[in-house]
N, C-alpha and C positions, 0 to 999 in steps of 0.2 A: 378562779376556780380551776382546780386540776381534775381533768376527766380521767376515770378509771376505765381502762379498756381490757384489764386482765382476763375477764369473762369471754372477750373476743379473741384473745391470743391463741392460736393453735399451732401446731408443727406442720411442717411440709407434708409429713406422712398422713396427718389427719386431713390436710386439705386435698391430697390426692384421692382419699376415700370418697370425696364428693363427685368425682368424675364418674359418669354413666356412659353406657353404650349410646351412640349417636349424638353425644353432646357437641355443641360447639362453643369453643373456648376462644376468647379474645385476649390479646394482651398488648400492652403500650408499644409506641413507636421507639425504635432505637434504645436509647438508654433507659427508657421508661418501661421496658419489658420486666416481667416477673422471673428473674434468673433462677433462683433456687428451685421454684415450682417446676419450670420448664426443664431444668436440668435433671429432675427425677421423674419426669412424666413418663419416660420409656419403661420405668419399672412396672407400669401398669399393663405391659404387653402380656397378652394371654387372659387378662381380666376383663378387658373392655375391647369393644370393636367399633370401627367407623367413627372415631372421634376426629373432628376438624379443628385446627387450631388457626386462626387468623391473626397474621402479623404484618409488620412493616419495617423493613430495613434493620433486621436483628443485628445486635453488636457482637454475637458469638453464635457458633453453630451448637446445635443440640442433637442429642443422640436419636430422639424419638423420630426425626426425620432424615437424619444423615445416614442412619443404618438401614439398609433395605429390608432387613429382617422384620422390621416393626411395621411395615406397610399395611398389614391387615388390621392393625389397630389405630394407626393414626395417619391422617393426611394434613399438610401444611398448605394454607392458601395464603398467598402473599400479595400485598400492594406494591411492593418494591423489593427487588431481588439483591442479595449479596452474593459473594463468591460461593459460600457453602449451598445457598438456596440453588444456584445455577448447577452445582455439581449433583444435588439430590434430585433435581428436575429430571435429570437423565434416566434415573431409576424408578420415576413415578410416585415419588413420595411428596412432591411439591408442585403446585400448580399457581399460575398468576391470575390475579384479578384485575382486568383492564379498568383504569379509573383516571380521573382527574381529582387532585387533592381535595378541593372543596366539596365535592360530591362523594368521596370515598366512603366515609361512614354512613351516610344517608342512603345511598344505593345498597350498600352490603346489608344494612339492617331492614331494608325492604325486602331482601332475599332469604335472610336466615335470622333466627332468633338466638341472641346469645345466651347461653346457660350459665357460663362463668367468666367473669373478667378477673384477670390477674395482671397486676402492675406494681410499680414502686410508688411510695409516697414517704413524707416526712413524719415524724411523730407528731401527735396532736399538739396544738398550742393550748394556751389557758382558756381559750373560748370553745375547745373541742373540734377544732378544724385541722385537717391534714392538708398539706399541699401536694398535688400530683408532681411537683417538683421540675421535671424538664419538659413537659409538654402537656398540650390539650388538643393536639391534631384532631383526634376522634374520641379520646379517652373518655371524656364525661358524657359525651352522646352515647357511647356503648354502655357505660356504667348505669346510666338510667334505664336501659332496657334489659339489663342482665338480671337473671334470677339470683345469682349469688355473685357478691362482690368480694374479692379478697385482695388485701394490698400488702406487699412486703415493705414493712416500715423500716427505714434504714437511716442511721445517724448521719451517714455521709452524703446523703441527698440533699441538695440545696433547696432552701425553701424560696420559692418565687411566688408571684402575685399575678392577678389578672382575673381569669375566669377558670382557676383549676384549684379552688378550695373545695373541700368536701367534708361535711361534718361526719363525726364518728358514727351517729345513729343511722347514716346511709351506708355504712359498711358492715358486712356480715362478719367478716373475719380478718384478723391480722396476723401476719408471720413477721416475728422479729428476725432481721437479718443484719449482717455487718461487713458486706462486701464492698469493695472500692467501686465507685461509679465508673462504668466503662468510659474510656477516653478514645478519642481519635487525634493524632498529632496534626499540627500544621504541615501541609504540603507546601514545601519550598517551591517557589516558581522557577522555571528553567527559562533558558533564553527566549524561547518561543512564547512562552507564557507573558514574560515582560514586554515583549514587543506587542502582543495583542492587548495586554493591560494598558499601555500607553495610548494605543489607539482608541480604547474604550473610554480612557479617563478623560480625553479631550472632548468627549460628548457630556461630561458631567459638570455641572456648574455649581457654584455655591448655592446652598438652600434646597438643593434636590433632595427628594426622598428615594431610598434605594432598596432594591431586592438584590440579594446577591446568592448565587448558589455555592456548592462546595467544590474544592480542588484547586488545582494549580492556576487555572485561569482566573477564577473570582478572586483568589488570594492575591494575584499579581494587579488585578484592578484595585483591590484594597490598599495594597502597599503604594499605589500611585496617587492616593487621595489625601495625603498628609498636607498638602498645601490648599486643600478646599476648607470651606468655612460652613458651619451650620447645617451640615447634612442630616437628613432624617432617615429613619428605619422603618419600613413596612414590608416585612418579609416573612416567608414561612420559618426559616431557620436562622438563629442567631449563631454565629460562628466565631472562632477564635479571633480572627481579625477584626470583626466588628467590634469586640470587647476592647481591643487595643486602640482602635480609632476613638472609641468613646472616651476612654481614658485619657487620650491625647487631646480631648476637646474638640475633635473634629465632628463628631457626632453630637448634636445638641438637640435636634427635632424642632428647632425655634419656629420654622416656617411651615410645619405640617398643619393641614386642615383637620385630620383626624388625630386626636390624642397628642396635641403639641406637647413637645418635650418628653415624650415616651418613646421606647423602642418597642415597637409592636411585633409579634412574631406567634407562631403556633408551637415551636419547640426549640430547644437549645441541645447542641450536640458539639462536643470539642474537647478541649484538655482541661486540667485541673484550674488553670488560670481562668478560663471562661466560667466554669462552675462556681468559682469564688466571685467572680464578677457578678453573675446573677443572683447570688444568695442574699436574701433579705434586701434586695436592691429596688427601691420603689420606681425608678425609671423604667423598669421592664415590666411589660404586659404580655403574658401569654394567654391568648384568647383562642377560641375554637376555630379550627381550621375551616369549617363552613363559613365562618364569617371573614376571617383574615384574608383567605384565598379567593373570596368571591370576587370576580373581576369587576362587578358594580361597585363593590367597597373600595378595592384597589384604586379605581378611577376616581374616587372622591379626594385623593390627595393630588394636589397640582405637582407638576414636574417630576412624576413618578418614573423611575428608571428601572427596568427589568433586564438582569444580566444572567444568562443560562448558557449552557453549553450543548453540543450535539455530537452524535457519532458519525452521522453521514448526512450530507444534504445534497439534493438534486439540483440541476441547473435551473429549474423552475421555482425552487424555493421550499420544496417539501423537506421537512426536518425529522429524520429518524434519530431520537435521542435515547431510545431504551432497548433496542434490539439489534442483533447482528443477523440480517435476514430474517428468518422466522425464529431465531433462538433468542428468547428472552434474556437480557442482560441486566437490566435495572428496572426502572419504572418510569411512567410518565411524571409522577409527582405534581409538582405545582407549575410546570413549565408552561403550559397552555393558559392556565388560570393567571399567572403573573405577566405574561406576555400580551395576553388581550387586555387585562386589566390596566397596564401601563399605557396602552393606546386609548384606552378610555379616559385617561388623565389629561387634563389641560396641559400642553406642552410635554406630554409624556413621550417617553422612548423606550422601545423594547430592543434588546440585542441578543442575537445568538452567536456564539463564538465557537470556533473549533480550529485544530491544526489543519493544515492543507493535506498533510498526508499522514499515513501510518504504515507500520511495518507488519506484514503477516506472512504466515507460513504457505508457500505454494504446495498445494495437495499432490502435485504431480512430482516435483523435484525435492520436496522437503526443505528447501531453502527459503530463508526469510526475504521478502522483497518488498519495496516501497510501493504503495498504491495510493491513489488520490482518494481523499474522503469527500471531495466534491465529485459528483458522479452525474452521468446523463440520466441513468435511471437508477432508483434504489434497488438493493438487492431483492430477490424474489422472496416474499413474505415479510418484508420490513414493514415495522409499525410506523405509521406517520404520527408522530408525537405532537408536531406543530403543523398545521396545514399551510400550504404557501399563501393562502388567502390572510394569515396572521402574521407573516414574517415581515418584520420592519427593517432593522439593521443586521446586516451578516458581516462577520469579521473573521479573517485569518491572520496569520503572520505576513500575509502580503497586502493587507489593507482592509477597508471598511467601506461597505456600499449601503446605500439607502434605497430600499425597495418598494417603498410606500408608493402605490398608485401606478407602478410601471407595467408595461405589457410584457408578454412572454419573450418577446424578441430582446426587449430591453433588459429583462431579468437574466436572460441567457448570457448577454455580453458582460453585464455587471458581475454576475457570480463567477464566470469564467476568469474574469480579470483578476480575482483574488485566489484562484486555484493555483497550485505549484506551477510555475512556468513550463516544466517538461511535460505536463498533461494538458496544457490549454489547447494545442492544435487538435489532439485527439478527441476532447470534450466537443470542439465545434464540429468536427468530422461526424461524430456520432449523433450530436443534435440534428444535424442534416439528414443523416441516414434513416432515423427514426421518426423523421417529420415534426420534431418539436418546433424547428424554424425551417424556412424555405429560402432558397436563393432567388 
């Protein structure tokens, strides 16, 4: 049976007419956002006031929040910042929603009522179902509570499976679009990434179940796994490298306790090869983030390994992974979910990795200088994304240490041992000065 949706198809202009003063609009995560609608939302400036848009890690910047002239009409609330959101935050058009991924949708919906949901989807199949395509981190949860549901149906959107199908009767309007699905390229690992990747890969065994983040370090870990067998995936995000490992036969999910043989995630984001891999692929299950990232659920897979990165770590193990001091940089995402979940797992391992140093501009001289990313105290206002109570393994290019069950004195010594050598003496001195350790 072919489902006729012509009576539900409207233009972007018609969709924008549905927006009212004080509305709360939600859109999908990453490549699941409703691009054409959001690209023209700013045209309502002067016609509406106090409209709030909630998003997560957008794939492009939009005029309604990038241009400070539109502040009286629009505010963007984000679960995870990108570079554009960081810039717009400075002029007050963007604000951050503190969250952990598996509770993000639930807690936001307790606070606000969504008037409009806008996101992407595939065209309906012969049974009248569209696929939300690239994710269900919070999308179906929000759709269920929204007054109006609008989907941009795109022939370029991959059709995926799991729990992100939606019947056309549950959609109020469709907008036909034909833009390319946004891509993020593979980040090629550098020398430090490869060293860290090798340390971490030595903790991964045949049959383990993995969660990998995004970026050079996780990609380096993935590139170190081609000699492994029967790895499984239970993760928030399916990445380019995961697709390559699956194609190479390294990922089979054979030994998973939950959904054996399936790659389980909440969303996919990457290049065209990844989108082609997930399209009509029955081995892929995209399920609700409230389920996939629940630490209790994660812990039901034996040998679960969580691998994430951080911006700054103090010598007791507090991880700041989302801010630079008080300035929001990205978001917590699923870091604490997956780190705690992996430690709930039988023989599970949770790993935080970071470079030992970074280059920053000295505000007095204007010159760039090398500073340690392992510090005696986090910067003033820094967000603790993962508490020291939940840090298991910590890795830099100088080694990897296991902090489970250790005292503060032991942690200080272990963490300093993998700091850059030229900062180790100073870190010990500061630890004594501020009383973290005593002689």
